C-alpha positions in Angstrom: -4.7 32.3 -14.7 -8.0 31.4 -13.1 -9.3 28.0 -12.0 -13.6 27.0 -11.6 -15.1 27.1 -8.0 -18.5 26.1 -7.3 -21.6 28.0 -6.6 -24.6 26.4 -6.0 -27.5 27.6 -7.9 -29.2 26.7 -11.2 -28.5 27.6 -14.4 -30.0 30.4 -16.7 -30.8 29.1 -19.8 -28.3 29.8 -22.7 -26.1 31.5 -19.7 -22.6 31.9 -21.5 -20.1 31.3 -18.5 -22.4 28.0 -18.2 -21.7 27.1 -22.0 -18.0 28.1 -21.3 -17.7 25.8 -18.3 -19.5 22.9 -20.3 -16.9 23.0 -23.0 -14.1 23.5 -20.6 -15.3 20.6 -18.4 -15.0 18.4 -22.2 -12.0 19.4 -22.8 -10.6 18.3 -19.4 -12.3 14.9 -19.8 -10.7 14.2 -23.0 -7.5 14.8 -21.2 -8.4 12.9 -18.4 -9.7 10.1 -20.5 -7.5 10.0 -22.3 -4.1 10.3 -20.4 -6.0 6.8 -18.6 -6.3 5.3 -21.5 -3.2 5.4 -22.6 -2.1 4.3 -19.4 -4.2 1.0 -18.9 -4.0 0.2 -23.1 -0.5 0.1 -22.3 -0.7 -2.4 -19.9 -1.8 -5.1 -22.2 -1.1 -3.8 -26.0 2.8 -4.9 -25.4 1.7 -8.3 -24.4 1.0 -9.6 -28.0 3.5 -8.3 -29.6 6.4 -9.7 -27.2 7.2 -12.8 -29.7 7.9 -10.0 -32.6 9.8 -8.3 -29.8 11.7 -11.2 -29.5 12.8 -11.6 -32.6 13.6 -8.1 -33.6 15.6 -7.1 -30.7 17.2 -10.8 -29.6 15.8 -11.1 -26.2 16.3 -13.8 -24.5 13.5 -16.5 -23.2 14.1 -15.1 -19.3 14.9 -11.3 -20.3 12.0 -11.1 -22.5 9.4 -10.3 -19.8 11.6 -7.2 -18.6 9.5 -5.5 -21.5 6.8 -5.8 -19.0 8.2 -5.5 -16.2 10.4 -2.6 -16.4 6.6 -0.2 -16.7 5.3 -2.2 -14.3 8.5 -1.3 -11.9 9.1 2.2 -12.5 5.1 2.8 -12.9 4.5 1.1 -9.0 7.1 2.3 -7.6 7.0 6.1 -8.0 3.0 6.0 -7.9 2.8 7.8 -3.9 6.1 10.2 -5.3 3.8 11.3 -8.9 0.9 11.8 -7.3 2.3 14.2 -4.0 4.3 16.2 -7.0 1.2 17.1 -8.5 0.1 19.0 -5.2 3.4 20.5 -4.7 4.7 21.3 -8.2 0.8 22.0 -9.6 -1.3 19.9 -10.8 -1.8 21.0 -14.2 2.6 21.2 -15.1 2.6 17.9 -13.1 0.2 16.3 -15.6 1.3 18.1 -18.6 5.1 17.1 -18.1 4.3 13.4 -17.1 2.5 12.6 -20.2 4.8 14.3 -22.1 7.6 12.4 -21.1 5.1 8.9 -22.1 4.9 10.3 -25.3 8.3 10.7 -25.8 9.6 7.7 -24.1 7.0 5.6 -26.7 8.2 7.2 -29.5 12.1 6.6 -28.2 10.9 3.0 -27.7 9.3 2.5 -31.4 12.7 3.2 -32.7 14.5 1.0 -30.6 17.5 -0.6 -32.2 18.0 -3.1 -29.3 16.8 -4.5 -25.8 18.5 -1.9 -24.1 17.0 1.0 -25.3 13.6 -0.6 -25.5 13.8 -1.3 -21.6 15.0 2.3 -20.6 12.4 3.8 -23.1 10.1 1.5 -21.3 10.7 2.4 -17.7 10.8 5.6 -18.7 6.8 5.5 -19.8 6.4 3.8 -16.4 7.9 6.9 -14.9 5.4 9.3 -17.1 2.7 7.3 -16.3 3.4 7.5 -12.6 3.3 11.4 -12.5 0.5 11.7 -15.2 -2.1 9.3 -14.0 -2.9 10.7 -10.6 -2.6 14.0 -11.3 -5.3 13.4 -14.4 -7.3 11.9 -11.6 -6.9 14.5 -9.0 -7.4 17.6 -12.1 -10.9 15.2 -12.3 -11.5 15.4 -8.6 -11.4 19.1 -8.5 -12.8 19.9 -11.8 -16.2 18.4 -10.7 -17.6 18.8 -7.5 -19.2 15.9 -5.4 -22.6 14.9 -7.0 -23.9 14.0 -10.1 -21.3 15.5 -12.1 -18.6 13.4 -10.5 -20.3 10.0 -10.7 -20.8 10.5 -14.4 -17.5 11.9 -14.9 -16.0 9.1 -12.8 -18.4 6.8 -14.7 -16.2 7.4 -18.0 -13.5 6.9 -15.8 -14.0 3.7 -14.6 -15.2 2.5 -18.2 -11.8 3.6 -19.4 -10.0 2.0 -16.9 -11.4 -1.4 -17.3 -12.3 -1.4 -20.8 -9.1 -0.4 -21.3 -7.7 -3.8 -20.7 -9.3 -5.3 -23.6 -8.8 -2.7 -25.6 -5.0 -3.1 -25.5 -5.4 -6.7 -26.5 -7.5 -5.6 -29.6 -5.8 -2.7 -30.5 -2.1 -4.8 -30.2 -3.3 -7.4 -32.3 -4.5 -5.0 -35.1 -1.5 -3.5 -35.2 1.2 -6.6 -34.6 -0.8 -8.1 -37.4 -0.9 -5.3 -39.9 1.5 -3.2 -39.1 4.5 -4.3 -36.8 5.2 -4.3 -33.3 6.7 -0.7 -32.8 3.2 0.2 -33.9 2.3 -0.8 -30.0 4.6 2.0 -28.7 4.1 5.0 -31.6 0.5 4.7 -31.6 0.3 6.7 -28.1 2.1 9.6 -29.7 -0.8 10.6 -31.7 -3.1 9.9 -29.3 -0.7 12.0 -26.6 -0.7 15.8 -28.6 -4.4 15.5 -28.5 -4.4 15.0 -25.2 -1.8 17.3 -24.2 -3.5 19.8 -26.6 -7.0 19.4 -24.8 -5.5 19.5 -21.6 -3.0 22.7 -22.3 -6.4 24.5 -23.6 -8.6 23.5 -20.7 -6.9 22.5 -17.5 -6.5 25.2 -14.6 -3.5 26.2 -12.9 -3.2 25.5 -9.4 -0.8 26.5 -6.5 2.5 25.5 -5.7 3.3 24.2 -2.0 6.1 26.4 -0.6 6.2 23.6 2.3 9.5 21.2 2.3 10.0 18.2 0.7 9.4 15.3 2.7 12.6 13.6 1.1 12.9 10.8 3.1 9.4 9.5 2.7 10.0 10.0 -1.2 12.4 7.8 -0.8 11.2 5.0 1.7 7.9 4.8 -0.6 9.6 5.0 -3.9 12.1 2.1 -2.9 9.5 0.2 -1.0 6.9 -0.4 -3.8 9.2 -1.0 -5.5 11.1 -3.8 -4.2 7.4 -5.2 -2.9 6.4 -5.0 -7.0 9.5 -7.0 -7.8 9.3 -9.4 -5.2 5.6 -10.3 -6.6 7.2 -10.3 -10.4 9.9 -12.3 -9.1 6.7 -14.5 -7.3 5.2 -14.8 -10.1 8.3 -15.8 -12.4 10.8 -18.2 -10.1 8.4 -19.1 -6.9 7.1 -17.8 -3.5 10.0 -19.7 -1.9 13.0 -18.1 -4.1 15.4 -16.0 -2.3 15.3 -13.3 -4.0 11.5 -13.2 -3.7 11.4 -13.2 -0.1 14.3 -10.5 0.3 12.4 -8.4 -2.0 9.1 -8.7 -0.2 11.2 -8.4 3.4 12.7 -5.5 2.4 10.1 -3.7 0.8 7.7 -4.4 4.0 10.1 -3.5 6.5 10.6 0.4 4.2 7.0 0.8 4.0 6.8 0.7 7.8 9.2 3.2 7.9 7.8 5.2 5.2 4.4 5.2 7.7 6.7 6.4 10.0 8.6 9.4 8.2 4.9 10.3 7.4 3.7 11.0 11.0 6.6 13.5 11.5 6.5 15.2 7.7 5.6 18.3 7.6 4.2 17.9 4.1 4.1 14.4 3.7 4.0 12.3 0.5 1.1 10.3 1.7 -0.6 12.4 4.7 -2.0 9.6 7.1 -5.3 11.6 7.4 -6.6 10.2 4.3 -6.8 7.1 6.4 -8.8 8.5 9.3 -11.8 7.4 7.8 -13.0 3.7 7.6 -14.7 3.1 4.6 -12.1 5.5 2.5 -9.8 3.1 4.1 -11.4 -0.2 3.1 -12.2 1.0 0.1 -8.5 1.0 -0.9 -8.4 -2.5 0.4 -11.2 -3.4 -1.8 -10.0 -2.2 -4.9 -6.6 -4.1 -4.5 -8.5 -7.2 -3.8 -11.1 -6.6 -6.8 -7.9 -5.9 -9.1 -6.2 -9.0 -8.1 -9.3 -11.2 -8.9 -9.7 -9.5 -12.3 -6.2 -9.4 -13.5 -5.8 -12.6 -12.9 -8.7 -13.9 -14.2 -7.9 -12.0 -17.6 -4.6 -13.4 -17.6 -5.9 -17.2 -17.5 -8.7 -16.8 -19.3 -6.3 -15.1 -22.0 -4.2 -18.2 -22.0 -7.6 -20.5 -22.7 -8.6 -18.6 -25.5 -5.2 -18.8 -27.1 -4.3 -22.5 -25.9 -7.5 -24.3 -25.7 -9.7 -22.3 -28.6 -6.8 -21.6 -30.8 -7.5 -17.9 -31.0 -4.8 -15.5 -32.2 -4.5 -12.0 -31.0 -6.9 -10.2 -32.9 -9.7 -12.6 -32.1 -8.6 -12.7 -28.8 -9.0 -9.2 -28.2 -12.5 -9.2 -29.7 -13.5 -12.3 -27.0 -13.6 -9.4 -24.8 -15.7 -7.2 -26.3 -18.9 -8.8 -24.3 -17.1 -7.6 -20.9 -16.2 -4.5 -22.7 -19.5 -3.4 -23.3 -21.3 -4.9 -20.1 -18.5 -2.7 -17.8 -19.4 0.6 -19.5 -23.4 0.3 -19.0 -23.1 -0.8 -15.7 -20.5 2.3 -15.1 -22.6 4.6 -16.7 -26.4 2.9 -15.3 -24.6 3.4 -11.7 -23.4 6.9 -12.1 -26.3 8.3 -14.1 -29.2 6.4 -12.0 -28.2 4.0 -9.3 -25.9 6.4 -7.4 -28.5 8.5 -7.0 -31.3 6.2 -6.0 -29.3 3.2 -3.3 -26.1 3.9 -0.9 -22.8 3.1 -2.2 -22.8 -0.3 0.4 -25.6 -1.5 -1.4 -23.8 -1.1 -5.3 -20.9 -2.8 -3.5 -22.5 -5.5 -2.7 -24.5 -5.6 -5.7 -21.2 -5.2 -7.8 -19.4 -8.3 -6.1 -21.9 -10.2 -6.3 -22.5 -10.1 -9.7 -18.5 -10.5 -10.8 -18.6 -13.5 -8.0 -21.0 -14.8 -9.7 -19.4 -14.6 -13.1 -15.8 -16.1 -11.2 -18.4 -19.0 -10.3 -19.7 -19.6 -13.8 -16.2 -20.1 -15.3 -14.7 -22.5 -13.1 -17.0 -24.9 -15.0 -15.1 -24.0 -18.3 -13.4 -27.7 -19.6 -11.4 -29.0 -22.4 -14.3 -28.6 -24.9 -16.1 -25.4 -24.1 -17.0 -23.2 -26.7 -17.0 -19.6 -27.0 -20.2 -19.2 -26.5 -20.0 -20.7 -22.9 -18.1 -17.8 -22.2 -19.9 -14.9 -22.9 -22.3 -15.1 -19.8 -20.0 -15.0 -17.3 -17.8 -12.5 -19.0 -21.2 -10.1 -19.0 -21.6 -10.9 -15.3 -17.8 -10.0 -14.6 -18.6 -6.9 -16.9 -21.2 -5.7 -15.0 -20.2 -6.5 -11.5 -16.7 -4.4 -12.2 -18.2 -1.9 -13.8 -20.9 -1.4 -10.6 -17.9 -2.2 -7.8 -15.0 0.0 -9.8 -17.3 3.1 -9.6 -18.6 2.8 -6.3 -14.7 2.1 -5.0 -13.6 5.0 -6.6 -15.9 7.3 -5.4 -15.8 6.0 -1.6 -11.7 6.6 -2.0 -12.4 10.1 -3.1 -15.3 11.2 -1.2 -14.4 13.6 1.3 -10.6 14.2 0.5 -9.4 18.0 0.8 -8.5 19.3 -2.4 -4.8 20.0 -1.3 -4.9 16.0 -0.6 -6.7 15.2 -3.9 -3.5 14.1 -5.3 -2.4 11.9 -2.5 -5.7 10.3 -2.5 -5.7 9.5 -6.5 -2.2 8.3 -5.9 -3.3 5.5 -3.2 -6.3 4.9 -5.9 -3.5 3.9 -8.4 -1.4 2.3 -6.1 -3.6 -0.3 -4.9 -4.7 -0.7 -8.7 -1.0 -1.6 -9.9 -0.4 -3.9 -6.5 -3.4 -5.3 -7.1 -2.8 -6.7 -10.4 0.5 -7.6 -9.7 -0.1 -9.6 -6.6 -3.3 -11.2 -7.9 -1.1 -12.4 -10.8 1.6 -13.3 -8.2 -1.0 -15.8 -6.6 -2.6 -17.2 -9.1 0.2 -18.2 -10.9 1.2 -19.9 -7.8 -2.6 -21.4 -7.7 -2.2 -22.6 -11.4 1.2 -24.1 -10.7 0.2 -26.4 -7.8 -3.4 -27.6 -9.5 -2.2 -28.4 -12.9 0.8 -30.4 -11.6 -1.9 -32.2 -9.1 -4.2 -32.9 -11.9 -2.2 -35.1 -14.1 -3.0 -36.3 -17.3 -2.7 -34.9 -20.9 -1.0 -31.6 -21.0 -4.4 -30.1 -21.9 -5.8 -31.5 -19.3 -3.5 -29.9 -16.5 -3.9 -26.7 -17.9 -7.5 -26.4 -17.9 -7.3 -27.7 -14.3 -4.8 -25.7 -13.5 -7.4 -22.3 -14.9 -10.6 -24.0 -13.3 -8.5 -23.5 -9.8 -7.2 -19.8 -10.7 -11.4 -19.0 -11.2 -12.2 -20.5 -7.9 -9.4 -18.5 -6.3 -10.4 -15.3 -7.7 -14.1 -15.9 -6.4 -12.4 -16.4 -3.3 -10.7 -13.3 -3.3 -13.4 -11.6 -4.2 -15.6 -12.8 -1.7 -12.7 -11.2 0.8 -13.3 -8.4 -0.2 -17.2 -8.2 -0.5 -17.2 -9.1 3.4 -14.5 -6.4 3.6 -17.3 -3.9 2.0 -20.2 -5.3 4.1 -18.4 -4.5 7.5 -16.7 -1.4 6.6 -19.6 0.2 4.4 -21.5 2.6 6.0 -25.8 2.6 4.9 -25.8 6.4 5.0 -27.3 6.9 1.4 -25.5 10.5 -0.5 -28.7 11.1 -1.7 -28.5 15.2 -0.4 -25.3 15.7 -2.0 -26.1 13.9 -5.7 -29.5 15.3 -6.1 -28.1 19.3 -5.2 -28.1 21.5 -8.3 -25.5 21.5 -11.0 -23.0 23.6 -9.8 -22.2 26.7 -11.8 -18.3 27.9 -11.9 -17.2 31.3 -11.6 -13.8 32.0 -12.3 -11.2 32.8 -8.9 -8.0 34.0 -9.6 -4.6 31.8 -8.3 -2.0 33.6 -5.9 
């Protein structure tokens, strides 16, 4: 089996190897983007079907949240382990195996006859996603070299990552309204089969590591992140002072501290600490966590505003996010093709965070009488800011990473995204509860006041991220890499 290595020289017109490489590159993109789309969509597509699921399978009001939490816990808890599995066992094999598990679990969830069966299927979906998602980004890294090719691929990856949330709302609303709740799970099956076929045809084999597996690090990272995620989920439901919340977070932090110590001694660490030797790269992980925290919290409460104040149904709510989705896609493509060639990553991050903050501050002006037209401007600004920032954050997180560490680096990107979403929701739910209680008045007035304060909090989170990026991202431009000639892939045999 062969994989592409990069030889930098101009490609002669009509040369067959170049054409073949482009076709294989397209199939790689289909498989990577298709996997990312399913993983991201799955975070929101089930939300709109929850009332129907509750009625069909007899969930109580308190247990219904576990339809979401079962996926969140296994996905977040296993991300670092799943990422390193690709580096150790081979990324192609790990990607296809994780994706196959995700598809089978989706089918099983669609056929679930009781609540337990659905929760097991959702947990299995999370396991599959934790294995496949980091491998997908690592495969994109190794297939497309740094510069214009990778920027364009990452632009599409970023657009799918952000746009997938609103796509999930639209798709979930349409499937639930026109078919039934089971199709929010069944829909992954045909998409997954196409992605599996594209991946099997195009993805190169990668070598397996013969170094000993870091079992201690795997246990510490899996249980530690799982406890932190569980603590944050519980904080959103029961508050930060709840005993279960406090114990979960404390145990999780202690285990993650032990994980860092274990990684310093491991021959084949789950997360090589050399990934954090670069200050810009380390800061990009933190910047991603903060950005996702602000975005996910904003989308959660804006969705509530659309449904509770404007009385939108599930499908209307999903369609309402189209301006944000479109502006996100436009920003990622413009940044990937043009802006990243002309401006430094730091400049793009300043612009991106600035636009997103402006959009959040604009949203703080909503009130009980606001119409949808008043939301379009802020959503467009937030989409433009998110598209620009997420692309630059991803580029900074992956720049200069050795091929052997591609999976681990991709795992950190995914882990920060997952933790950021969970953290943002937990923090902003607390802000909402305090603000709405202090506002008093009618329930609608209290609700609107609480939502306004969550947007202020989101803007503050993004402001902190902007300051961090200004202090840590260097001014050095990447033009030399970005303007290099397009590479030609030549086959190299894998041992």
